[in-house]
C-alpha positions, 0 to 999 in steps of 0.5 A: 155181358158185364155191366160197365158199372161192375168193377173186377179186382185181379188177385194180389198179394194182400191190401194195397197199405201193405205193399206200399209199405212193404216196397218203402221199406225194401227200397228206403233199406237199399244203398241207392235208396228207391221207390217204385214210380207206381206209388206216385199215383193216388188221387192227387198224383194222378191229378197232379201228373194230368197237370203236368200233361198239359204243361208247355214243357212236356211235349210227350202227351201232345205229341203222341195225341197228334201222331193218334190223331193223324193215323188213328183210322189206320191203327184201328184198321190194323187192330180189326173188328171185334177187338178187346181193348185192354188200356193198362193206366186209365189216364185222363182218356183222351187217345183211348177216346180217339182210338175206341171211336175209330175201332169196328165193334169194339168187344169191350173196353178193359182198363187197368189201374192200380188206383180206384179213383183214377180207374173210377173216373176213367171208366165213368168218362168211357161210359158216358162217351160210348154208352153201348160198349161193355166197361170192365175195370180191373183194379190191378198193378199191372206191372205184376202178373195178372189175369184179365176177364175174358170177354165173350166173342173178342176175335182178339185181345189188343193191349194199348199202353201209351204214354211212353210208360213203358220208359219207367221200366228197366230194360230187362224188366221191360222185357220181362213186362213185355213177354207178359203182355204177349202171354196176356194178348194170346197168339196173334194178339196184338200190343199198341206201344207209345215210346218216347225217342231219344232226343237234345238233353234241354229238351228232355231235363225240361219235361221232367223239372218244369219252371211252374214246379207242377213235376216237383209237387208231383214227385214230393206228393210220394212223401205225403203219401208215405206220411198219411198212408204209412205214418212216416214222418218225412218233412217237405221242407227238407226235400227237393225234386231233382231230374237227371240224365243219365249218359250211360243208360240213356234215361231222365231220372227223377230223385228226391234229394235230401237238403240235409242229414236227417232220419226218417221213421217208417213203420217203427224203422228209422232210416238216415240221410246224409246232406245230398242223398236221393231217394230214386223215384222214377226212370224214364228210357229214351229209346230209338226205334232199333233197339225198342224193336229188338226188345219187343222181338226178345219178348215174342212181338214182331213190329207190324206197323210204326207211326211218328211224328215229324220231329222223330220226338215219339213213336207209336208202334203196332206189335203183334204176337 
């Protein structure tokens, strides 16, 4: 048995700073400049996101939590006894605590997160709540292929992927990602997937551009991180956050907008920005259920169950490999 305080590190290409620098240099070299949203989540970014989840405009967390509270017994029964629960993105663990509290004799809990601080916090919280449960933190980028530790005696591997993080993947990438999860689960393995559904534009835009400006601070923190960790010279006052809805792709987009013509240096390279030019930092696709189930089917899953809220704003799907 692996002690709850032991940290498993998945293999990856080089240290985190080098990967961050490589992604920034590559992203800022494109015609539409972009940065992977995974770099939003350093310690401060993770804390800001937890604040976002409590905002009145951000319906996603409370809607998904209400679904879990109403249907968690059926979810736990469907996952079965003795499963090893893997969670991609540890977060505040509220929904995870609820699920673990109803699972029958879980073999282990394996949180996977790119942020060591967020990972350690989740492992500590869950360790206090479930002192007899083996907890195996895995510090890794779950968007890349990884090899999860084997849990002796586990009857089934089940991945829990809440929060509609699947919406951050472009659709072809989402299929590839789901295919990797299927391979990591193995035949008969399960995926409990939370997904945000299509709804009116006003509600969607407000969720990603709140009145208090917390989402703006979260987005701009990416530039703060680049300055601190990569020696970049972004001037924060020269940038502003903007949320857009892209009708063609059915997604919310977060952009950092340059307020003036300017130049920015990162890693010894200089990048020019026009006034109004943007850095695309995050996309969040909003799905209809048939489309989401079709993508899962392409990846090798079939939908065993689906739970939603009365307004059909959010859904939690049980997918089986």
